Each structure stands twice: as C-alpha cells, then as structure tokens.
C-alpha positions as YAML, in Angstrom:
chain: A
units: angstrom
residues:
- id: 1
  name: UNK
  ca: [0.00, 0.00, 0.00]
- id: 2
  name: UNK
  ca: [2.82, 2.40, 0.79]
- id: 3
  name: UNK
  ca: [4.44, 1.88, -2.60]
- id: 4
  name: UNK
  ca: [1.14, 2.72, -4.29]
- id: 5
  name: UNK
  ca: [0.77, 5.87, -2.22]
- id: 6
  name: UNK
  ca: [4.39, 6.90, -2.84]
- id: 7
  name: UNK
  ca: [3.86, 6.50, -6.58]
- id: 8
  name: UNK
  ca: [0.54, 8.43, -6.42]
- id: 9
  name: UNK
  ca: [-1.31, 5.34, -7.62]
- id: 10
  name: UNK
  ca: [-4.80, 4.45, -6.44]
- id: 11
  name: UNK
  ca: [-5.00, 1.65, -3.94]
- id: 12
  name: UNK
  ca: [-6.42, -1.63, -5.23]
- id: 13
  name: UNK
  ca: [-9.83, -2.59, -3.88]
- id: 14
  name: UNK
  ca: [-8.56, -5.98, -2.74]
- id: 15
  name: UNK
  ca: [-4.96, -6.50, -1.73]
- id: 16
  name: UNK
  ca: [-5.57, -10.16, -0.90]
- id: 17
  name: UNK
  ca: [-5.29, -9.72, 2.85]
- id: 18
  name: UNK
  ca: [-7.75, -9.37, 5.71]
- id: 19
  name: UNK
  ca: [-7.88, -5.87, 7.18]
- id: 20
  name: UNK
  ca: [-5.29, -5.44, 9.92]
- id: 21
  name: UNK
  ca: [-6.29, -4.30, 13.37]
- id: 22
  name: UNK
  ca: [-4.00, -2.76, 15.93]
- id: 23
  name: UNK
  ca: [-4.06, -2.31, 19.67]
- id: 24
  name: UNK
  ca: [-2.28, -0.40, 22.40]
- id: 25
  name: UNK
  ca: [-0.93, -2.18, 25.43]
- id: 26
  name: UNK
  ca: [-0.19, 0.01, 28.44]
- id: 27
  name: UNK
  ca: [2.07, -1.97, 30.72]
- id: 28
  name: UNK
  ca: [3.40, -1.53, 34.23]
- id: 29
  name: UNK
  ca: [6.74, -3.30, 34.69]
- id: 30
  name: UNK
  ca: [8.87, -3.52, 37.82]
- id: 31
  name: UNK
  ca: [11.67, -0.97, 37.79]
- id: 32
  name: UNK
  ca: [14.33, -3.57, 38.64]
- id: 33
  name: UNK
  ca: [14.55, -4.57, 34.94]
- id: 34
  name: UNK
  ca: [12.81, -7.86, 35.62]
- id: 35
  name: UNK
  ca: [9.95, -8.97, 33.42]
- id: 36
  name: UNK
  ca: [7.59, -8.80, 36.40]
- id: 37
  name: UNK
  ca: [4.60, -6.61, 35.85]
- id: 38
  name: UNK
  ca: [1.21, -6.56, 34.24]
- id: 39
  name: UNK
  ca: [-0.82, -5.00, 31.48]
- id: 40
  name: UNK
  ca: [-2.61, -2.03, 32.95]
- id: 41
  name: UNK
  ca: [-4.87, -1.36, 29.98]
- id: 42
  name: UNK
  ca: [-5.69, -2.80, 26.55]
- id: 43
  name: UNK
  ca: [-7.10, -0.37, 23.98]
- id: 44
  name: UNK
  ca: [-8.33, -1.52, 20.60]
- id: 45
  name: UNK
  ca: [-9.03, -2.46, 17.95]
- id: 46
  name: UNK
  ca: [-7.82, 0.36, 15.78]
- id: 47
  name: UNK
  ca: [-8.51, -0.16, 12.11]
- id: 48
  name: UNK
  ca: [-5.85, 2.33, 11.02]
- id: 49
  name: UNK
  ca: [-2.29, 2.61, 12.26]
- id: 50
  name: UNK
  ca: [-2.50, 6.39, 12.32]
- id: 51
  name: UNK
  ca: [-5.28, 6.29, 14.92]
- id: 52
  name: UNK
  ca: [-3.27, 3.89, 17.07]
- id: 53
  name: UNK
  ca: [-0.17, 6.07, 16.64]
- id: 54
  name: UNK
  ca: [-2.10, 9.22, 17.63]
- id: 55
  name: UNK
  ca: [-3.34, 7.62, 20.86]
- id: 56
  name: UNK
  ca: [0.12, 6.13, 21.46]
- id: 57
  name: UNK
  ca: [1.62, 9.61, 21.21]
- id: 58
  name: UNK
  ca: [-1.08, 11.12, 23.46]
- id: 59
  name: UNK
  ca: [-0.57, 8.48, 26.15]
- id: 60
  name: UNK
  ca: [3.21, 8.80, 25.91]
- id: 61
  name: UNK
  ca: [2.87, 12.56, 26.39]
- id: 62
  name: UNK
  ca: [0.54, 12.02, 29.37]
- id: 63
  name: UNK
  ca: [3.12, 9.70, 30.93]
- id: 64
  name: UNK
  ca: [6.05, 12.03, 30.25]
- id: 65
  name: UNK
  ca: [7.85, 12.54, 33.53]
- id: 66
  name: UNK
  ca: [5.37, 10.34, 35.39]
- id: 67
  name: UNK
  ca: [6.13, 6.91, 33.90]
- id: 68
  name: UNK
  ca: [7.97, 5.88, 37.08]
- id: 69
  name: UNK
  ca: [5.53, 7.44, 39.54]
- id: 70
  name: UNK
  ca: [2.20, 6.64, 37.89]
- id: 71
  name: UNK
  ca: [2.12, 3.15, 39.44]
- id: 72
  name: UNK
  ca: [4.42, 2.97, 42.50]
- id: 73
  name: UNK
  ca: [7.35, 0.59, 42.01]
- id: 74
  name: UNK
  ca: [6.68, 0.22, 38.29]
- id: 75
  name: UNK
  ca: [7.57, 1.91, 35.02]
- id: 76
  name: UNK
  ca: [4.53, 2.47, 32.82]
- id: 77
  name: UNK
  ca: [4.95, 2.36, 29.06]
- id: 78
  name: UNK
  ca: [2.77, 2.02, 26.00]
- id: 79
  name: UNK
  ca: [3.35, -0.07, 22.91]
- id: 80
  name: UNK
  ca: [1.26, -0.89, 19.91]
- id: 81
  name: UNK
  ca: [0.97, -4.30, 18.36]
- id: 82
  name: UNK
  ca: [-1.51, -6.42, 16.41]
- id: 83
  name: UNK
  ca: [-4.94, -6.78, 17.98]
- id: 84
  name: UNK
  ca: [-5.64, -10.29, 19.26]
- id: 85
  name: UNK
  ca: [-9.31, -10.85, 18.53]
- id: 86
  name: UNK
  ca: [-9.48, -13.86, 20.85]
- id: 87
  name: UNK
  ca: [-8.94, -11.48, 23.80]
- id: 88
  name: UNK
  ca: [-11.45, -8.87, 22.61]
- id: 89
  name: UNK
  ca: [-13.25, -8.77, 25.97]
- id: 90
  name: UNK
  ca: [-10.08, -7.37, 27.60]
- id: 91
  name: UNK
  ca: [-9.96, -4.31, 25.35]
- id: 92
  name: UNK
  ca: [-11.46, -0.86, 25.80]
- id: 93
  name: UNK
  ca: [-12.93, 0.58, 22.61]
- id: 94
  name: UNK
  ca: [-10.80, 3.56, 21.54]
- id: 95
  name: UNK
  ca: [-13.68, 5.09, 19.60]
- id: 96
  name: UNK
  ca: [-16.00, 5.27, 22.61]
- id: 97
  name: UNK
  ca: [-13.67, 7.11, 25.02]
- id: 98
  name: UNK
  ca: [-10.52, 9.18, 25.16]
- id: 99
  name: UNK
  ca: [-7.44, 6.93, 25.52]
- id: 100
  name: UNK
  ca: [-5.83, 9.19, 28.15]
- id: 101
  name: UNK
  ca: [-9.07, 9.16, 30.18]
- id: 102
  name: UNK
  ca: [-9.11, 5.35, 29.93]
- id: 103
  name: UNK
  ca: [-5.54, 5.27, 31.28]
- id: 104
  name: UNK
  ca: [-6.44, 7.58, 34.19]
- id: 105
  name: UNK
  ca: [-9.45, 5.39, 35.04]
- id: 106
  name: UNK
  ca: [-7.32, 2.21, 34.92]
- id: 107
  name: UNK
  ca: [-4.75, 3.71, 37.28]
- id: 108
  name: UNK
  ca: [-7.49, 4.94, 39.64]
- id: 109
  name: UNK
  ca: [-8.94, 1.40, 39.79]
- id: 110
  name: UNK
  ca: [-5.53, 0.18, 40.86]
...
C-alpha cells in the first residue's frame, strides 16, 4: 500500500489480505529490569495505524515525567501491536472514550 501511495497510484480494492487491526498495550513493569509486571490497559481495535499512533503519542505525552511514579514501584509504558481478537473482551474501545481518560481510570482502579 505504501508503494502505491508513494507512486501516487490508487490503492487496489482488494490486496488479498484481511484488514489489519491494531491495539495499544499500556504496561506496568517492575523498575528492577525484571519482566515482572502486568498489562494495565488494553485499547483496541484500531482499524488504522494512524489512529493507534495518535493515541500512542497522546498516552506517551501524558506519561512524560510520570512513567515511574504513575504506578508505584513500576515503570509504565505504552506499545502498539496487532490486535488479538481472541482477547477482545479485555480491550477498551478507543472510539468510545478518550485513551488518556481510559488510562487515568485504569490507574485509579488500581
């Protein structure tokens, strides 16, 4: 798709692949560099990478300077990855609420 866009060509109607979906995973990991921690919030699915990237950037900005104090003893970070449809019940819908507000609510719940 990117090569079509770069060449100013129209995108084909069918590229032979199922539509991709993306998700954000906000994770709290122990600050001792161990892998101990947990996923604080799942947000998705996003049907376009740009929407996932926008929320990723907004959450990263909200965490700026607070990533080590947001959850005591943990470092909070956000990453985006493919959406796992089998775990759909774990995800908050990014189109129904503001991603930063979802993060604040998840931290408040503990």
